[in-house]
C-alpha positions as CSV (number, residue, x, y, z in Angstrom):
1,X,-7.1,-44.5,-21.2
2,X,-10.1,-45.1,-19.0
3,X,-9.2,-45.2,-15.4
4,X,-11.6,-48.1,-14.6
5,X,-10.6,-50.0,-17.7
6,X,-6.8,-49.9,-17.1
7,X,-5.1,-53.2,-17.4
8,X,-5.1,-55.3,-14.2
9,X,-1.7,-56.4,-12.9
10,X,-0.8,-59.8,-14.4
11,X,2.0,-62.2,-13.7
12,X,4.8,-61.6,-16.3
13,X,7.9,-63.7,-16.9
14,X,11.1,-61.8,-16.1
15,X,11.9,-61.6,-19.7
16,X,8.6,-60.2,-20.8
17,X,8.5,-56.7,-22.2
18,X,4.8,-55.6,-22.3
19,X,5.7,-52.0,-23.2
20,X,7.4,-53.2,-26.4
21,X,4.4,-55.3,-27.3
22,X,2.0,-52.4,-26.6
23,X,4.2,-50.2,-28.8
24,X,3.8,-52.7,-31.7
25,X,0.0,-52.9,-31.2
26,X,-0.2,-49.1,-31.0
27,X,1.9,-48.7,-34.1
28,X,-0.3,-51.1,-36.0
29,X,-3.4,-49.2,-34.9
30,X,-2.0,-45.9,-36.0
31,X,-1.4,-47.3,-39.5
32,X,-4.9,-48.7,-39.7
33,X,-6.3,-45.3,-38.5
34,X,-4.3,-43.6,-41.2
35,X,-5.5,-46.0,-43.9
36,X,-9.1,-45.7,-42.6
37,X,-9.1,-42.0,-42.8
38,X,-7.6,-42.0,-46.3
39,X,-10.8,-40.8,-48.0
40,X,-11.2,-37.9,-45.5
41,X,-7.5,-37.0,-45.7
42,X,-7.5,-36.9,-49.5
43,X,-10.6,-34.8,-49.7
44,X,-9.1,-32.3,-47.3
45,X,-5.6,-32.4,-48.8
46,X,-6.8,-31.9,-52.4
47,X,-8.8,-28.8,-51.3
48,X,-6.2,-27.1,-49.1
49,X,-3.0,-28.1,-51.0
50,X,-2.8,-24.9,-53.0
51,X,-3.4,-22.8,-49.9
52,X,-0.6,-24.5,-48.0
53,X,1.8,-24.2,-50.9
54,X,1.3,-20.4,-51.1
55,X,2.0,-20.2,-47.3
56,X,0.1,-16.9,-47.1
57,X,-3.2,-16.6,-45.3
58,X,-4.9,-13.8,-47.1
59,X,-8.7,-13.4,-47.5
60,X,-8.7,-15.6,-50.6
61,X,-6.7,-18.4,-48.8
62,X,-9.1,-18.3,-45.8
63,X,-12.1,-18.6,-48.1
64,X,-10.6,-21.6,-49.9
65,X,-9.8,-23.2,-46.5
66,X,-13.4,-22.6,-45.4
67,X,-14.7,-24.4,-48.5
68,X,-12.3,-27.3,-47.9
69,X,-13.2,-27.8,-44.2
70,X,-16.9,-27.7,-45.1
71,X,-16.4,-30.3,-47.7
72,X,-14.7,-32.5,-45.1
73,X,-17.9,-32.2,-43.0
74,X,-16.3,-30.1,-40.3
75,X,-19.5,-28.0,-40.2
76,X,-20.0,-24.3,-40.1
77,X,-19.5,-23.6,-36.3
78,X,-16.3,-25.7,-36.1
79,X,-15.0,-24.2,-39.4
80,X,-15.5,-20.7,-38.2
81,X,-13.8,-21.6,-34.9
82,X,-10.8,-23.2,-36.6
83,X,-10.3,-20.3,-39.0
84,X,-10.5,-17.7,-36.3
85,X,-8.0,-19.7,-34.3
86,X,-5.8,-20.2,-37.3
87,X,-5.9,-16.4,-38.1
88,X,-4.9,-15.6,-34.5
89,X,-2.0,-18.1,-34.6
90,X,-0.8,-16.8,-37.9
91,X,-0.8,-13.2,-36.7
92,X,1.2,-14.2,-33.6
93,X,3.7,-16.4,-35.5
94,X,4.3,-14.0,-38.4
95,X,4.6,-14.6,-42.1
96,X,7.4,-17.2,-41.6
97,X,4.9,-19.5,-40.0
98,X,3.7,-22.7,-41.7
99,X,-0.1,-22.5,-42.1
100,X,-0.5,-26.2,-42.4
101,X,1.2,-26.7,-39.0
102,X,-0.9,-23.9,-37.5
103,X,-4.1,-25.5,-38.7
104,X,-3.0,-28.9,-37.3
105,X,-2.4,-27.3,-34.0
106,X,-5.8,-25.6,-34.0
107,X,-7.5,-28.8,-35.0
108,X,-5.7,-30.9,-32.4
109,X,-6.6,-28.4,-29.7
110,X,-10.3,-28.5,-30.7
111,X,-10.8,-32.3,-30.9
112,X,-8.6,-32.8,-27.8
113,X,-11.7,-31.6,-25.8
114,X,-13.3,-35.0,-26.7
115,X,-10.4,-37.1,-25.3
116,X,-11.3,-37.9,-21.7
117,X,-11.0,-40.6,-19.1
118,X,-14.3,-42.2,-17.9
119,X,-15.0,-42.1,-14.1
120,X,-14.3,-45.0,-11.9
121,X,-17.3,-47.1,-10.8
122,X,-17.6,-47.1,-7.0
123,X,-19.2,-50.5,-7.0
124,X,-18.6,-53.5,-9.3
125,X,-19.6,-54.3,-11.9
126,X,-19.1,-51.2,-14.1
127,X,-22.2,-50.9,-16.3
128,X,-21.9,-49.4,-19.7
129,X,-25.2,-48.9,-21.6
130,X,-25.0,-48.5,-25.3
131,X,-27.6,-46.9,-27.6
132,X,-27.9,-45.9,-31.2
133,X,-30.0,-45.8,-34.4
134,X,-30.5,-48.9,-36.5
135,X,-27.4,-49.8,-38.5
136,X,-24.9,-47.7,-36.7
137,X,-22.8,-50.7,-35.8
138,X,-23.8,-50.9,-32.2
139,X,-23.8,-54.7,-31.7
140,X,-20.5,-55.1,-33.6
141,X,-18.9,-52.3,-31.6
142,X,-20.0,-54.1,-28.4
143,X,-18.2,-57.3,-29.6
144,X,-15.1,-55.3,-30.4
145,X,-15.2,-53.5,-27.1
146,X,-15.5,-56.8,-25.3
147,X,-12.3,-57.9,-27.1
148,X,-10.5,-54.7,-26.1
149,X,-11.6,-55.2,-22.5
150,X,-10.5,-58.8,-22.5
151,X,-7.0,-57.7,-23.7
152,X,-7.0,-55.3,-20.8
153,X,-7.5,-58.3,-18.4
154,X,-11.1,-57.3,-17.6
155,X,-13.9,-59.8,-17.3
156,X,-17.0,-58.9,-19.3
157,X,-20.6,-59.9,-19.5
158,X,-22.9,-59.0,-22.4
159,X,-26.6,-58.1,-21.9
160,X,-28.7,-58.6,-25.1
161,X,-31.3,-55.9,-24.7
162,X,-32.6,-56.2,-28.3
163,X,-35.1,-58.9,-27.3
164,X,-37.3,-58.8,-30.3
165,X,-34.8,-59.0,-33.2
166,X,-33.4,-62.5,-33.3
167,X,-30.6,-61.5,-35.6
168,X,-29.3,-59.1,-32.9
169,X,-29.3,-61.7,-30.2
170,X,-27.6,-64.2,-32.5
171,X,-25.0,-61.7,-33.5
172,X,-24.2,-60.8,-29.9
173,X,-24.0,-64.5,-29.0
174,X,-21.4,-65.0,-31.8
175,X,-19.4,-62.2,-30.4
176,X,-19.7,-63.8,-26.9
177,X,-18.3,-67.0,-28.3
178,X,-15.5,-65.3,-30.0
179,X,-14.5,-63.4,-26.9
180,X,-15.3,-66.3,-24.5
181,X,-17.8,-64.1,-22.5
182,X,-21.3,-64.9,-21.2
183,X,-24.3,-63.3,-22.9
184,X,-27.6,-62.9,-20.9
185,X,-30.6,-63.0,-23.3
186,X,-34.2,-63.9,-23.7
187,X,-36.6,-64.0,-26.6
188,X,-39.4,-61.4,-26.8
189,X,-39.1,-60.3,-23.1
190,X,-38.8,-56.9,-21.5
191,X,-35.4,-55.4,-22.4
192,X,-35.2,-53.8,-19.0
193,X,-35.6,-57.2,-17.3
194,X,-32.7,-58.6,-19.3
195,X,-30.5,-55.7,-18.1
196,X,-31.6,-56.3,-14.5
197,X,-30.8,-60.0,-14.7
198,X,-27.4,-59.3,-16.4
199,X,-26.3,-57.0,-13.7
200,X,-27.4,-59.4,-11.0
201,X,-25.5,-62.2,-12.7
202,X,-22.4,-60.0,-13.0
203,X,-22.5,-59.2,-9.3
204,X,-22.8,-62.9,-8.4
205,X,-19.9,-63.9,-10.7
206,X,-17.6,-61.0,-9.8
207,X,-17.6,-59.7,-13.4
208,X,-15.7,-56.4,-14.0
209,X,-17.8,-54.8,-16.8
210,X,-21.4,-55.3,-18.1
211,X,-21.9,-54.1,-21.7
212,X,-25.7,-53.5,-22.1
213,X,-26.9,-53.6,-25.7
214,X,-30.2,-51.9,-26.6
215,X,-32.3,-52.1,-29.7
216,X,-31.6,-49.6,-32.5
217,X,-34.1,-46.7,-32.5
218,X,-34.6,-43.3,-34.1
219,X,-34.8,-40.2,-31.9
220,X,-38.2,-39.5,-33.4
221,X,-39.6,-42.8,-32.1
222,X,-40.8,-41.4,-28.8
223,X,-42.1,-44.7,-27.4
224,X,-38.7,-46.3,-28.0
225,X,-36.9,-43.4,-26.5
226,X,-39.1,-43.8,-23.4
227,X,-38.1,-47.5,-23.3
228,X,-34.5,-46.4,-23.2
229,X,-35.2,-44.2,-20.2
230,X,-36.9,-47.1,-18.5
231,X,-33.9,-49.3,-19.1
232,X,-31.7,-46.6,-17.5
233,X,-34.0,-46.6,-14.4
234,X,-34.0,-50.3,-14.1
235,X,-30.2,-50.5,-14.3
236,X,-30.1,-48.1,-11.4
237,X,-32.3,-50.5,-9.4
238,X,-30.0,-53.4,-10.3
239,X,-27.0,-51.6,-8.9
240,X,-27.0,-48.3,-7.2
241,X,-25.4,-45.6,-9.5
242,X,-25.8,-47.7,-12.6
243,X,-25.3,-47.2,-15.5
244,X,-21.9,-45.8,-14.9
245,X,-21.6,-44.8,-18.6
246,X,-24.2,-44.2,-21.4
247,X,-22.6,-44.3,-24.8
248,X,-24.1,-43.5,-28.2
249,X,-22.8,-45.4,-31.2
250,X,-22.6,-43.2,-34.3
251,X,-22.0,-44.1,-38.0
252,X,-19.5,-41.6,-39.5
253,X,-21.3,-41.9,-42.8
254,X,-24.3,-39.9,-41.4
255,X,-22.2,-36.8,-41.4
256,X,-23.8,-33.7,-39.8
257,X,-26.9,-35.8,-39.0
258,X,-24.8,-37.4,-36.3
259,X,-25.1,-34.1,-34.3
260,X,-28.8,-34.3,-34.2
261,X,-28.5,-37.9,-32.8
262,X,-26.1,-36.8,-30.1
263,X,-28.4,-34.0,-29.1
264,X,-31.5,-36.1,-29.0
265,X,-30.0,-39.1,-27.1
266,X,-28.2,-36.8,-24.7
267,X,-31.5,-35.1,-23.8
268,X,-33.2,-38.4,-23.4
269,X,-30.7,-40.4,-21.3
270,X,-27.7,-38.2,-20.5
271,X,-24.8,-39.3,-22.7
272,X,-21.3,-39.8,-21.1
273,X,-19.5,-40.9,-24.3
274,X,-19.6,-41.7,-28.0
275,X,-18.3,-44.4,-30.2
276,X,-17.8,-43.4,-33.9
277,X,-17.8,-46.2,-36.3
278,X,-17.1,-46.8,-40.0
279,X,-14.6,-43.9,-40.4
280,X,-12.9,-46.1,-43.0
281,X,-16.0,-46.0,-45.3
282,X,-16.5,-42.3,-45.1
283,X,-14.9,-39.1,-46.4
284,X,-16.5,-37.3,-43.4
285,X,-13.9,-37.5,-40.8
286,X,-14.3,-33.8,-40.0
287,X,-17.5,-34.7,-38.1
288,X,-15.2,-35.2,-35.1
289,X,-14.4,-31.5,-35.1
290,X,-18.1,-30.7,-35.6
291,X,-19.0,-32.7,-32.5
292,X,-16.2,-31.0,-30.5
293,X,-17.5,-27.5,-31.5
294,X,-21.2,-28.0,-31.1
295,X,-21.9,-30.9,-28.7
296,X,-18.7,-32.0,-27.0
297,X,-19.6,-35.4,-25.5
298,X,-16.4,-37.4,-24.9
299,X,-15.4,-39.6,-27.8
300,X,-14.4,-42.9,-26.1
301,X,-13.7,-45.1,-29.1
302,X,-13.4,-44.9,-32.9
303,X,-13.6,-47.7,-35.5
304,X,-11.9,-47.9,-38.8
305,X,-12.5,-51.4,-40.1
306,X,-14.2,-54.7,-39.9
307,X,-11.5,-56.5,-37.9
308,X,-12.0,-57.4,-34.3
309,X,-9.2,-55.1,-33.2
310,X,-10.4,-52.1,-35.3
311,X,-12.0,-50.3,-32.4
312,X,-9.6,-48.4,-30.2
313,X,-9.7,-45.4,-27.7
314,X,-9.8,-42.0,-29.3
315,X,-6.6,-40.0,-29.1
316,X,-6.7,-36.5,-30.6
317,X,-3.0,-36.5,-31.7
318,X,-3.3,-39.7,-33.6
319,X,-6.5,-38.6,-35.2
320,X,-5.1,-35.3,-36.4
321,X,-1.9,-36.9,-37.7
322,X,-4.0,-39.3,-39.8
323,X,-6.5,-36.7,-41.0
324,X,-4.0,-33.9,-41.7
325,X,-0.4,-35.1,-41.7
326,X,2.5,-32.8,-40.8
327,X,4.5,-31.2,-43.6
328,X,7.3,-33.6,-42.8
329,X,5.1,-36.6,-43.2
330,X,4.5,-38.5,-46.4
331,X,1.1,-37.6,-47.9
């Protein structure tokens, strides 16, 4: 859980049991995650089922596992890393070991490198700048993130940085109404000016978090990438040290192309986190392992549905349990 996003203390009746309520919410999310990763899990399970039934990791089995992991979009570097780790674990554990559990352990250890707390902002408001290519689900993710922050008893302000696309501003305004948060916007203006005004407004109103939306852009659109750099500079003028976080929103359906996006945006603006959306519409859940192996930027949130609560913090153990269940878990 993010340190600066932890729930503020709230007055609770003596009979209230927030831990029980949180357990229910968490259980519901784990079920949604499992359902959302169904296509990825089935692709992986169908391919590796025979190997796990044999319970022997010979050269043939490792070759089959390699194919299975590549089909799940794990990618070559992560696949090699997982298989090397699996082989080492198998040799240490002996022939009585369960290869499925060893692979789960190796996968969990790999993707756990993406699970990380974000730093605490020294000065309020905390400013989170979000970027991404067109259609990645950025504006929707911002709305869902605002909902999550609201449930954590954090006040939020939205900055509509896509000033030229009316639909983007309207969509963000709708999310603002649904979450009862203010949206700072203007038509056809300078996106950086909107960001500056939003931070100033948040400072004046004592807002906890500013979510700064930006227009979708491809890494090859150099003038738009330069605009993103300008927005970053202007945010620093609005509040020293801002933005505190720069997150890239990725569509899981893009598969290995997501890595190229991470590299390009990281080089341009210095990413501190990722949001991975649309895992429920993809059989490419293995991209999480690929990111961990090749460009390990912290994965802050993942999304597995259209619902307002279908965006939650990334937890490696939950992800692996959903993608590759234990031998003792129903398939």
